[in-house]
C-alpha positions in Angstrom: 25.4 51.7 -12.7 27.3 50.2 -15.6 26.4 52.2 -18.7 26.1 51.1 -22.3 29.4 51.0 -24.2 30.5 54.3 -25.4 33.1 54.7 -28.1 36.4 56.1 -26.7 36.4 58.8 -29.4 33.6 60.6 -27.8 34.9 63.5 -25.5 34.8 62.6 -21.8 32.5 65.6 -21.1 29.9 64.3 -23.7 30.2 60.8 -22.3 29.7 61.8 -18.7 26.7 63.9 -19.9 24.9 60.6 -20.6 24.6 59.9 -16.9 22.8 63.3 -16.3 20.3 62.2 -18.9 19.8 58.9 -17.2 19.4 60.5 -13.8 16.8 63.0 -15.2 14.8 60.0 -16.6 14.6 58.6 -13.1 13.8 62.1 -11.6 11.0 62.9 -14.1 9.8 59.5 -15.4 10.5 60.7 -19.0 12.1 57.7 -20.6 11.9 58.9 -24.2 15.7 58.7 -24.4 15.9 55.0 -23.6 15.8 53.8 -27.3 18.5 56.2 -28.4 20.8 55.3 -25.5 20.4 51.5 -25.0 20.9 48.7 -27.4 18.4 45.9 -27.4 20.8 43.6 -25.7 21.8 46.0 -22.9 21.6 44.4 -19.5 21.7 46.3 -16.1 23.5 44.0 -13.7 21.5 45.6 -10.8 18.1 45.1 -12.2 15.4 43.6 -10.2 15.5 39.8 -10.0 11.9 39.5 -11.4 12.7 41.6 -14.5 13.1 39.5 -17.6 13.4 42.5 -20.0 16.5 43.8 -21.6 17.5 47.0 -23.4 15.4 50.0 -23.5 12.4 48.1 -22.2 14.3 47.0 -19.2 15.5 50.6 -18.4 11.8 51.9 -18.9 10.6 49.2 -16.4 13.3 49.9 -13.9 12.5 53.7 -14.0 8.8 53.0 -13.5 9.5 50.7 -10.6 11.7 53.2 -8.9 9.2 55.9 -9.3 6.4 53.7 -7.9 8.6 52.9 -4.9 9.7 56.3 -3.9 7.5 59.4 -4.2 9.2 62.8 -4.9 12.1 60.9 -6.5 15.1 62.9 -7.3 18.3 61.3 -8.7 21.6 63.0 -9.6 25.2 62.1 -10.5 27.7 62.5 -7.7 31.2 63.1 -9.0 32.8 62.2 -12.2 32.2 58.9 -14.0 35.2 56.5 -14.0 35.9 55.0 -17.6 37.9 51.9 -18.3 37.9 51.1 -22.1 34.2 50.7 -23.0 32.9 50.2 -19.3 32.0 53.0 -17.0 31.1 53.3 -13.3 29.1 56.2 -11.9 27.5 56.9 -8.5 23.9 58.0 -8.5 22.4 59.7 -5.4 18.8 58.9 -4.7 16.3 61.0 -2.6 12.7 60.3 -2.2 9.9 59.2 0.2 8.6 55.7 0.9 4.9 54.9 1.1 5.0 55.7 4.9 6.5 59.2 4.1 10.0 58.3 5.5 12.8 60.1 3.6 15.0 57.7 1.8 18.5 58.7 0.7 20.9 56.3 -0.8 23.7 55.9 -3.4 24.1 53.2 -6.0 27.0 52.4 -8.2 
């Protein structure tokens, strides 16, 4: 997941904490943080092809879609985020069940 730009003056610990907040949004469905974290022109490069939203609305739609697809969804950050200037790469681990009850585990970058 490529995160919104984060000023380099923010401490790494604080910047990495952003991803725990994002993972919690997927796990709980609570997307109240979306407007405070994403600019209106933020674009997730891994978003579904049929999504024509951007910014907080896109994040909200992606979370809703993920939660519809996988029951008992739990998402967490694995390892430390890698920062390069104003871009960041982080690995998220996903655990849930599909509609047939099969356990699904995957990682996304």
